[in-house]
KOLMARVO-15090 format. One line per 4 residues: number of its first residue (from 1); their letters; for each residue x negated, y negated, z of C-alpha. Coordinates in Angstrom, 3 decimals, m for minus. Layout:
// KOLMARVO-15090
NUM) A) X:Y:Z ~ ... $
***
This chain:
// KOLMARVO-15090
1) MAEA) 4.793:m42.644:m2.936 ~ 4.821:m38.892:m3.486 ~ 1.702:m37.108:m4.607 ~ 1.535:m35.857:m8.188 $
5) KTWT) 2.008:m32.122:m8.577 ~ 1.683:m29.739:m11.507 ~ 5.096:m28.429:m12.532 ~ 5.932:m25.697:m15.017 $
9) GGCH) 8.966:m25.774:m17.227 ~ 10.455:m24.863:m20.545 ~ 13.477:m23.829:m22.497 ~ 16.205:m21.324:m21.610 $
13) CGRV) 14.861:m18.320:m23.540 ~ 11.273:m18.862:m22.391 ~ 9.604:m19.284:m25.794 ~ 8.682:m22.895:m24.984 $
17) RYEV) 6.625:m23.229:m21.791 ~ 4.543:m26.125:m20.505 ~ 2.822:m27.698:m17.519 ~ 3.213:m31.320:m16.551 $
21) ESDL) 1.595:m33.366:m13.813 ~ 4.020:m35.816:m12.199 ~ 5.199:m37.099:m8.837 ~ 8.818:m37.095:m10.143 $
25) ESLV) 9.322:m40.493:m8.505 ~ 10.268:m42.723:m11.450 ~ 13.093:m40.846:m13.105 ~ 15.401:m42.211:m15.781 $
29) SCNC) 18.944:m41.403:m16.825 ~ 19.540:m42.905:m20.259 ~ 22.941:m43.531:m21.822 ~ 21.803:m43.353:m25.454 $
33) SICQ) 23.809:m41.038:m27.679 ~ 21.498:m38.027:m27.361 ~ 20.504:m38.295:m23.672 ~ 24.112:m38.739:m22.589 $
37) KRGS) 25.239:m35.638:m24.479 ~ 22.321:m33.586:m23.131 ~ 22.613:m34.805:m19.550 ~ 18.881:m35.411:m19.427 $
41) ILAF) 17.058:m36.772:m16.402 ~ 13.675:m37.875:m17.677 ~ 10.203:m38.216:m16.193 ~ 7.808:m40.107:m18.470 $
45) VPQS) 4.166:m39.041:m18.347 ~ 1.067:m39.815:m20.399 ~ 0.383:m37.173:m23.064 ~ m2.806:m36.275:m21.146 $
49) KFRL) m0.658:m35.060:m18.192 ~ 1.307:m32.611:m20.365 ~ 0.126:m29.253:m21.713 ~ 2.175:m27.036:m24.007 $
53) LSGQ) 1.468:m23.429:m22.979 ~ 3.555:m21.615:m25.576 ~ 6.187:m22.126:m28.215 ~ 4.624:m24.598:m30.648 $
57) DALT) 5.994:m22.414:m33.456 ~ 9.478:m22.433:m31.870 ~ 9.882:m26.217:m31.693 ~ 12.155:m28.102:m34.052 $
61) DYQF) 11.845:m31.881:m34.321 ~ 14.897:m34.130:m34.447 ~ 14.598:m37.884:m34.974 ~ 17.298:m40.513:m35.297 $
65) NKKV) 17.835:m44.270:m35.229 ~ 14.355:m45.864:m35.441 ~ 12.689:m42.423:m35.698 ~ 10.004:m43.200:m33.124 $
69) IHHL) 10.758:m40.405:m30.641 ~ 10.326:m36.743:m31.502 ~ 13.226:m34.979:m29.771 ~ 11.867:m31.441:m29.712 $
73) FCST) 14.029:m28.425:m29.038 ~ 13.624:m24.657:m29.090 ~ 14.815:m23.194:m32.383 ~ 15.900:m20.010:m30.579 $
77) CGVA) 17.995:m21.250:m27.637 ~ 18.468:m24.923:m28.571 ~ 17.244:m26.384:m25.272 ~ 15.489:m29.759:m25.482 $
81) SFAE) 13.091:m29.690:m22.557 ~ 10.842:m32.581:m23.644 ~ 10.321:m35.304:m26.234 ~ 7.216:m37.078:m27.514 $
85) GEKP) 6.626:m40.678:m28.478 ~ 4.632:m43.771:m27.576 ~ 4.935:m46.356:m24.854 ~ 5.411:m49.940:m26.090 $
89) GGEP) 1.618:m50.479:m25.966 ~ 0.980:m47.460:m28.213 ~ m0.090:m44.943:m25.535 ~ 1.151:m41.418:m26.351 $
93) MVAV) 3.735:m40.235:m23.822 ~ 5.998:m37.306:m23.109 ~ 9.525:m37.545:m21.716 ~ 10.158:m34.364:m19.725 $
97) NVRC) 13.713:m33.304:m18.964 ~ 13.425:m32.701:m15.214 ~ 16.391:m30.327:m15.400 ~ 14.077:m27.945:m17.322 $
101) LDGV) 11.359:m27.802:m14.651 ~ 11.080:m24.634:m12.593 ~ 12.228:m24.955:m8.981 ~ 13.462:m28.554:m9.186 $
105) DVAG) 16.811:m29.349:m7.576 ~ 18.146:m32.537:m9.183 ~ 21.068:m32.860:m6.737 ~ 19.204:m35.233:m4.417 $
109) MTPS) 17.441:m37.234:m7.119 ~ 18.475:m40.787:m7.928 ~ 17.221:m41.711:m11.391 ~ 17.204:m45.325:m12.587 $
113) QFDG) 19.823:m46.083:m15.206 ~ 18.520:m47.146:m18.617 ~ 20.788:m48.722:m21.219 ~ 19.445:m46.967:m24.307 $
117) RSL) 22.802:m47.362:m26.022 ~ 22.070:m51.087:m26.456 ~ 18.766:m50.594:m28.306 $
***
């Protein structure tokens, strides 16, 4: 198992910036309607491992279906670099789009497939 590392990331224009601590081992590619269109590769982390550095005022919240996940995106450039919600047990979590992390090459990554379309 890889050791957890602190990564930085954010949106395209740079208004939204954050740090996240993750080993980037358990990645997910979801086929739900929004993830498929965005091409997201997600790393799920506890809220305590995520820190928004800037851009709180730039975030727009989009919810759909059961309205339990806050799909946040930059109101300037439109990039959705993370989402917030809860794990099934109620623990706050953040789903980070690994494609939005600085210095990460997703070409060699093999995310697990998740059938979100069936939920």
